[in-house]
Every structure is written in C-alpha cells, then in structure tokens.
Rosetta silent file (secondary structure, phi, psi, omega in degrees, C-alpha in Angstrom):
SEQUENCE: MRRLLSCLIAIAAAPLIPANAGDLSPETAAVIYAMAHSVSGYKLPEQAPQIHLVHVVKLRAVACPGRDCAVHGLQAKNMIFIDMEMDMDDPFSRAILFHEMVHYLQWSSGGDARDCADWLRREVEAYSLQAAVLHKVGLRLATPILPSCA
SCORE:     score description
SCORE:     0.000 S_00000001
   1 L     0.000  -44.745 -174.548  -52.172  -19.904  -43.563 S_00000001
   2 H   -67.325  -42.160 -178.989  -49.640  -21.540  -45.935 S_00000001
   3 H   -56.920  -42.915  174.501  -51.696  -24.779  -45.664 S_00000001
   4 H   -54.186  -52.204 -177.734  -54.759  -23.041  -46.688 S_00000001
   5 H   -58.398  -42.932 -177.637  -53.166  -21.311  -49.574 S_00000001
   6 H   -70.299  -35.086 -178.799  -51.522  -24.583  -50.857 S_00000001
   7 H   -72.529  -32.929  178.447  -54.910  -26.492  -50.619 S_00000001
   8 H   -69.440  -37.034  175.515  -56.549  -23.553  -52.621 S_00000001
   9 H   -66.368  -30.234  179.054  -53.858  -23.811  -55.190 S_00000001
  10 H   -78.083  -35.157  171.350  -54.315  -27.501  -55.318 S_00000001
  11 H   -68.703  -42.029  176.207  -58.053  -27.074  -55.940 S_00000001
  12 H   -62.400  -33.862  170.176  -57.490  -24.453  -58.527 S_00000001
  13 H   -77.919  -12.543 -177.607  -55.178  -26.799  -60.465 S_00000001
  14 L   -81.560  161.058 -178.087  -57.420  -29.697  -60.416 S_00000001
  15 L   -63.906  128.606 -177.301  -59.849  -30.223  -63.358 S_00000001
  16 L  -115.179  161.126  170.682  -62.887  -28.024  -62.635 S_00000001
  17 E   -99.339  128.324 -179.811  -66.296  -27.956  -64.232 S_00000001
  18 L   -66.181  165.028 -169.600  -67.289  -24.624  -65.689 S_00000001
  19 L   -65.900  -15.027 -172.999  -70.237  -22.739  -64.429 S_00000001
  20 L   -95.204    8.296  176.950  -72.542  -23.793  -67.282 S_00000001
  21 L   -94.355  163.813 -179.847  -72.384  -27.422  -66.397 S_00000001
  22 L    66.828 -148.001 -176.394  -75.001  -29.244  -64.418 S_00000001
  23 L   -96.251    2.658 -175.921  -78.010  -27.173  -63.433 S_00000001
  24 L   -95.806  100.313 -175.616  -76.097  -24.027  -62.670 S_00000001
  25 L   -88.114  151.558  174.369  -76.632  -21.846  -65.910 S_00000001
  26 H   -56.198  -33.805 -179.673  -74.664  -18.760  -66.596 S_00000001
  27 H   -70.537  -37.251 -178.628  -77.891  -16.772  -66.388 S_00000001
  28 H   -66.944  -48.123  177.655  -78.782  -18.135  -62.905 S_00000001
  29 H   -57.709  -38.166  173.073  -75.224  -17.169  -61.767 S_00000001
  30 H   -60.914  -47.603 -179.790  -75.611  -13.719  -63.257 S_00000001
  31 H   -63.135  -40.420  179.028  -78.957  -13.136  -61.553 S_00000001
  32 H   -63.430  -42.009  174.340  -77.416  -14.268  -58.206 S_00000001
  33 H   -60.465  -45.450 -177.321  -74.446  -12.046  -58.674 S_00000001
  34 H   -65.260  -36.827  176.461  -76.501   -9.126  -59.548 S_00000001
  35 H   -70.421  -29.037  174.498  -78.652   -9.647  -56.381 S_00000001
  36 H   -68.732  -34.173 -178.796  -75.694  -10.026  -54.150 S_00000001
  37 H   -69.907  -46.043 -171.907  -74.248   -6.695  -55.527 S_00000001
  38 H   -67.304  -43.174 -174.822  -77.752   -4.937  -55.011 S_00000001
  39 H   -80.472  -31.279 -171.319  -78.359   -6.248  -51.499 S_00000001
  40 H   -82.048  -26.849 -177.689  -74.880   -5.949  -50.181 S_00000001
  41 L    79.699    2.415  179.880  -74.187   -2.315  -51.575 S_00000001
  42 L   -73.134  152.456  176.255  -70.508   -3.248  -52.448 S_00000001
  43 L   -62.228  135.831  175.611  -69.117   -1.602  -55.608 S_00000001
  44 L   -74.230  116.353 -175.262  -69.483   -3.972  -58.641 S_00000001
  45 L   -69.295  168.513 -174.524  -66.020   -5.137  -59.671 S_00000001
  46 L   -66.701  -32.982 -178.755  -64.857   -4.956  -63.366 S_00000001
  47 L  -123.757  137.837  170.657  -64.922   -8.895  -63.562 S_00000001
  48 L   -70.199  156.615 -179.939  -67.373  -11.243  -62.238 S_00000001
  49 L   -64.924  150.470  167.332  -66.053  -14.185  -60.093 S_00000001
  50 E   -78.140  124.254 -175.650  -65.059  -17.431  -61.825 S_00000001
  51 E  -105.492  127.731  172.848  -67.484  -20.225  -60.605 S_00000001
  52 E  -132.961  135.120  171.415  -66.366  -23.738  -60.442 S_00000001
  53 E   -87.355  125.112 -172.334  -68.287  -26.831  -59.427 S_00000001
  54 E  -133.968  164.263  177.884  -66.180  -29.316  -57.508 S_00000001
  55 L   -75.309  145.429 -174.219  -66.781  -32.345  -55.523 S_00000001
  56 H   -61.930  -22.202  177.546  -67.568  -31.567  -51.789 S_00000001
  57 H   -56.554  -38.185  177.257  -64.536  -33.755  -50.693 S_00000001
  58 H   -70.323  -42.710 -178.626  -62.282  -30.989  -52.248 S_00000001
  59 H   -65.041  -44.544  178.554  -64.248  -28.234  -50.427 S_00000001
  60 H   -61.389  -34.842  178.227  -63.821  -30.053  -47.101 S_00000001
  61 H   -61.059  -24.922 -178.935  -60.119  -30.469  -47.690 S_00000001
  62 H   -96.333  -48.632 -173.463  -59.785  -26.737  -47.670 S_00000001
  63 H   -82.262  -25.086  176.096  -62.371  -25.600  -45.232 S_00000001
  64 L  -151.056   69.748 -172.294  -61.988  -28.255  -42.616 S_00000001
  65 L   -56.551  127.931  178.203  -58.970  -30.401  -43.127 S_00000001
  66 L    82.408    8.440 -179.653  -59.023  -33.734  -41.461 S_00000001
  67 L  -149.495  165.658 -175.940  -62.608  -33.583  -40.308 S_00000001
  68 L   -98.138  139.979  173.952  -66.127  -33.707  -41.720 S_00000001
  69 L  -153.444  168.088 -173.427  -68.079  -30.507  -41.997 S_00000001
  70 L  -100.763   60.100  170.466  -71.105  -29.183  -43.832 S_00000001
  71 L   -89.633  141.520  177.983  -69.401  -26.971  -46.335 S_00000001
  72 L  -128.100   -8.723  175.025  -70.966  -26.413  -49.848 S_00000001
  73 E  -163.547  161.835  172.988  -69.150  -23.537  -51.056 S_00000001
  74 E  -157.797  155.437  174.579  -66.097  -21.186  -50.611 S_00000001
  75 E  -118.931  142.492  174.605  -64.572  -18.164  -52.185 S_00000001
  76 E  -145.005  112.069 -178.360  -60.946  -17.668  -52.771 S_00000001
  77 L    63.959 -134.683 -179.215  -59.793  -14.578  -54.474 S_00000001
  78 L   -89.861   16.761 -175.663  -61.655  -14.191  -57.650 S_00000001
  79 E  -113.818  135.937  173.483  -62.866  -17.789  -57.518 S_00000001
  80 E  -119.448  123.982  174.636  -66.012  -19.329  -56.125 S_00000001
  81 E  -107.711  119.719 -176.022  -66.171  -23.062  -55.568 S_00000001
  82 E  -108.011  146.638  170.037  -69.557  -24.790  -55.235 S_00000001
  83 E   -53.847  109.911  176.118  -70.541  -28.423  -54.340 S_00000001
  84 L   -55.411  -20.878  176.629  -71.157  -29.910  -57.721 S_00000001
  85 L   -79.439   -7.251 -175.336  -74.120  -32.077  -56.060 S_00000001
  86 L   -77.591  143.326  179.133  -76.168  -29.089  -55.225 S_00000001
  87 L   -90.686  103.547 -171.956  -79.417  -28.622  -56.885 S_00000001
  88 L   -73.806    1.610  166.878  -79.495  -25.043  -58.163 S_00000001
  89 L   -80.119  -22.974 -178.451  -83.277  -25.281  -58.473 S_00000001
  90 L   -80.430  129.463 -176.915  -83.366  -25.384  -54.741 S_00000001
  91 H   -56.984  -33.403 -175.920  -83.522  -21.974  -53.068 S_00000001
  92 H   -74.218  -34.275  177.860  -81.157  -23.009  -50.242 S_00000001
  93 H   -67.350  -47.383  178.388  -78.453  -24.028  -52.815 S_00000001
  94 H   -58.153  -35.702 -179.348  -78.864  -20.769  -54.746 S_00000001
  95 H   -70.617  -24.267  170.604  -78.507  -19.032  -51.414 S_00000001
  96 H   -75.348  -37.525  164.713  -75.138  -20.675  -50.730 S_00000001
  97 H   -58.740  -41.034  178.140  -73.961  -19.290  -53.991 S_00000001
  98 H   -61.469  -48.165 -177.481  -75.321  -15.968  -53.132 S_00000001
  99 H   -57.318  -46.796  178.158  -73.361  -16.069  -49.694 S_00000001
 100 H   -59.721  -43.133  175.476  -70.129  -16.914  -51.626 S_00000001
 101 H   -58.970  -42.191  175.867  -70.836  -13.952  -54.092 S_00000001
 102 H   -56.826  -40.250  176.977  -71.099  -11.677  -51.126 S_00000001
 103 H   -65.995  -32.279  179.719  -67.673  -12.888  -49.958 S_00000001
 104 H   -66.747  -43.484 -178.122  -66.307  -12.222  -53.448 S_00000001
 105 H   -56.499  -46.170 -176.203  -67.812   -8.587  -53.332 S_00000001
 106 H   -62.056  -45.631 -177.971  -66.146   -8.216  -49.820 S_00000001
 107 H   -60.199  -51.078 -170.512  -62.841   -9.524  -51.179 S_00000001
 108 H   -67.318  -21.893 -179.389  -62.894   -7.405  -54.273 S_00000001
 109 H   -94.464  -22.265 -174.481  -63.689   -4.210  -52.131 S_00000001
 110 H  -148.472   18.711 -179.347  -61.048   -4.737  -49.377 S_00000001
 111 L    70.306 -165.419  177.868  -58.803   -7.863  -50.164 S_00000001
 112 L   -66.379  159.906  175.844  -58.423  -10.809  -47.768 S_00000001
 113 L   -60.425  134.508  177.297  -59.641  -10.642  -44.245 S_00000001
 114 L   -64.485  -42.821 -175.204  -56.988   -8.899  -42.118 S_00000001
 115 L  -157.482 -174.090 -175.970  -57.459  -11.118  -39.119 S_00000001
 116 H   -62.205  -37.462 -178.061  -60.042  -13.381  -37.456 S_00000001
 117 H   -67.827  -32.832  175.947  -62.198  -10.591  -36.320 S_00000001
 118 H   -66.458  -46.370  179.805  -62.374   -9.281  -39.839 S_00000001
 119 H   -58.986  -53.116 -178.623  -63.041  -12.753  -41.225 S_00000001
 120 H   -57.009  -34.576  177.935  -65.885  -13.172  -38.583 S_00000001
 121 H   -69.503  -42.668 -179.004  -67.514   -9.743  -39.481 S_00000001
 122 H   -60.744  -44.326 -178.120  -67.637  -10.841  -43.138 S_00000001
 123 H   -57.198  -49.251  176.812  -69.119  -14.174  -42.245 S_00000001
 124 H   -53.661  -48.420  179.545  -71.756  -12.485  -40.161 S_00000001
 125 H   -57.798  -49.569  176.900  -72.556  -10.098  -42.927 S_00000001
 126 H   -57.928  -47.323 -175.384  -72.763  -12.857  -45.673 S_00000001
 127 H   -73.833  -36.440  171.400  -75.026  -14.949  -43.424 S_00000001
 128 H   -58.751  -44.825  175.112  -77.220  -11.887  -42.625 S_00000001
 129 H   -60.583  -46.403  179.184  -77.638  -11.045  -46.131 S_00000001
 130 H   -64.552  -37.844  179.676  -78.337  -14.603  -47.103 S_00000001
 131 H   -74.635  -33.712  174.166  -80.852  -14.939  -44.453 S_00000001
 132 H   -65.584  -38.669 -177.443  -82.690  -11.705  -45.526 S_00000001
 133 H   -65.246  -47.916  175.335  -82.755  -12.951  -49.081 S_00000001
 134 H   -61.928  -37.119 -175.085  -84.254  -16.344  -48.056 S_00000001
 135 H   -66.040  -34.927  177.041  -86.733  -14.547  -45.753 S_00000001
 136 H   -60.194  -31.647  177.665  -88.178  -12.588  -48.786 S_00000001
 137 L  -103.477   20.887  174.604  -89.204  -15.858  -50.387 S_00000001
 138 L    82.453   12.753 -176.529  -90.704  -17.277  -47.080 S_00000001
 139 L  -115.025  159.210 -172.425  -87.685  -19.465  -46.084 S_00000001
 140 L  -121.358  136.657  171.411  -85.644  -19.304  -42.911 S_00000001
 141 L   -90.651  128.689 -179.795  -81.881  -19.919  -42.696 S_00000001
 142 L   -65.621  149.167 -176.735  -80.783  -22.029  -39.665 S_00000001
 143 L   -75.520  130.595  179.379  -78.491  -19.894  -37.421 S_00000001
 144 L   -76.988  147.328  169.900  -74.861  -20.854  -38.290 S_00000001
 145 L   -90.467  105.859 -167.934  -72.395  -21.803  -35.657 S_00000001
 146 L  -108.869  141.767  175.157  -69.440  -19.572  -36.048 S_00000001
 147 L   -64.574  147.971  166.567  -66.060  -20.031  -34.271 S_00000001
 148 L   -83.891  166.024  176.466  -64.923  -17.364  -31.919 S_00000001
 149 L   -89.275   -8.275 -177.656  -61.792  -15.384  -32.216 S_00000001
 150 L   -58.687    0.000    0.000  -60.705  -15.814  -28.604 S_00000001
C-alpha cells in the first residue's frame, strides 16, 4: 500500500498536461462526468475531479509495477490520470474516462476501498456501467479479467 501511495505521489508531482490539452476538451470531460453521475446515481460532489493526461508508462508504473499491462486510466483521490495517447474521438477512449469518473464518484461517496472485496465490487460496478453506456451506442466492451481476492 505504501508503494502504491508513493507512486501516486510521484505521478502527481510530475509535470502533467491539463485536461484542455490534446483532443480532450473541458466540454467533453464535463459531458462524460455528467453522464457518469446520471448513470451511477452517486451524489454529485462539490468539486469535479482533476483530469491529467500522462504517458502510459507512468500509469503502468502505478497500476502494474514491474510488468506490462493494458492500463489506460486510473483514479486516485480527486485526480484522474488518462493515457495521453488516447483518441478522445473514439467511444472506447471516452468510455475509459467514464469508467474512471465512476471511480471518482465512488471515492467521493465513500472514500478509498476498505479492502480487496470492496475494490473488486467497485471495479465490477464501474465496468458494468461502462458496458451499459457503450451498449447504448451499439458497442460491446470485452469482459475484463479481474483478480480474485482469495
């Protein structure tokens, strides 16, 4: 847990690109945030999350240290980190931001996950909502492979 926190602090301290860089406009982020709130039913926090576009190597260093993995976004407290190479005109890329927005709303409603089972419940909920949103536009989300808590 300490390693994860120190990695997150390192990412937060690194130079980050604001949400209006690249093809992620503040308007697109606001629409996705509103959709995450509407679909999830979580109370809307007083502040929206800070969105930072970062290189995927930094995301992997936190999400799967020492190995390669298919991470393109993560949420930590009131911050969301998104792979800066993602094309925000692509529905799957927007769905990843949506997924992380759901995690932000989960965090703002109940803090950090209490344990592995709580983390897993949150992942399942975020993936289910993400799949439902993609389904509405005729797309299908591949079934994620989640670790067990055993």
